[in-house]
N, C-alpha and C positions, 0 to 999 in steps of 0.2 A: 141034144148034146149028151155025151157020155161022161159022167163024172169020174174023175180019177182021184179026188181027195180035196181037202181044204188047203188053199194056198195061204190065206192069212185072214186075220180078224183085226180090226182097228177099234180099240177101246178109247173112248173119251173119258178122261179122268179130271177131277177137280184140281188136283195138284200133282205134278210130276215129282216134286220134292218128297211128298208123302207117299206116293204110289211106288216109286222105284225101289226103296228098301224092301217093301213087301214082295214085289215081283222077283227081285234078286234072291230073296230068301226062299221063295217058292220054286223058282226054276233054275237058280244058280247064276252067279255073276258071269260065268263063262258063256252063257247063252245071250248075254246082253251085247248089243251093238251100239256104236255112237249115234247121237242124234242125226237124223237126216236133214236135208234142206228144208223140209216142212216142219221141223221141230219135233218129229216123232222119234221115240226110242223103240227099237225093235228087239224082240227076243226071238232067236232062231232055234228051231228044233229039228230033229232028224226028219228026213224025207221032205226037206224044203217047205216046212210048215212054219209060219211065223205069227206072232202077236205084236201089235204096235200099241204104244200108249201115246196119246196126244192130249195135251191140256186143253180144257174147254172152260169157258166162263159160265156155261149152262149146266144142266143136270148131267151127271155121268151117264153114259150110255154106250151101246155098241154103235159105232159110226157106220160100219158096213162090214161085210165079209166077202171073200173071194173064193170061188171054187175052181180047181184045176180040172180041165176037161180034155178029151181027145180032140184032135183037129175037127173043125166044124165049118159049115157054110154060114158065114156071118150074115149075109143078106137073108137067107132062109130063117135063121134064128130071129133076127129083128122083125121080120114079117110075121112070124108066129107069135112073138111077144105082143105085137100090135093087135093081132087077131084076138088075143086073150084080154085086150084092154089094158095091157101093161105099159107103163110109161118108160120108154127107153131114154136114158140120160146120156147126152153127149160126153165122150171121154177123150177130149182133145189132148189132155196131158198123158194119156196112155192109149194110143191108137190101136194096140193089139187087144184091148179089153172091150167086152160088151157090158155096159153098166145099165141096170134097170132097177126100178122100185117094185118089190113084190106086192101082192094084194093087201099086205099090212103096212105098206110104206117103207119097209126095210130095204136098204140099198144092197144089191147083190152085184158082184162082178164075176164075169165068166172069162177065164183066160186059158189058153192052151198050155197043157202041162209040158214042162221041159224035160 
């Protein structure tokens, strides 16, 4: 794959109520978008880059990140990931995405740049 940039990062936070004022002050309220159907609040930046906050009952963490790439052969990428011993994760909710766990267990999404 040929990377084109970061699409988004999803941050799991302990409290949206406490986190939102901080992120609004940091990035500006104009960047904030309403909660989506999954309860995530997105902050949108230039060049279609986004950060989402989602509440978790666990430890705050990076849930996953997504990289924008040039068009690619999905079957070839999935085969190569399997050759590397990488776990490909089904992405039924986003059929245009290839989702996998890197060698540290961090979830990565690859999606074609628009």
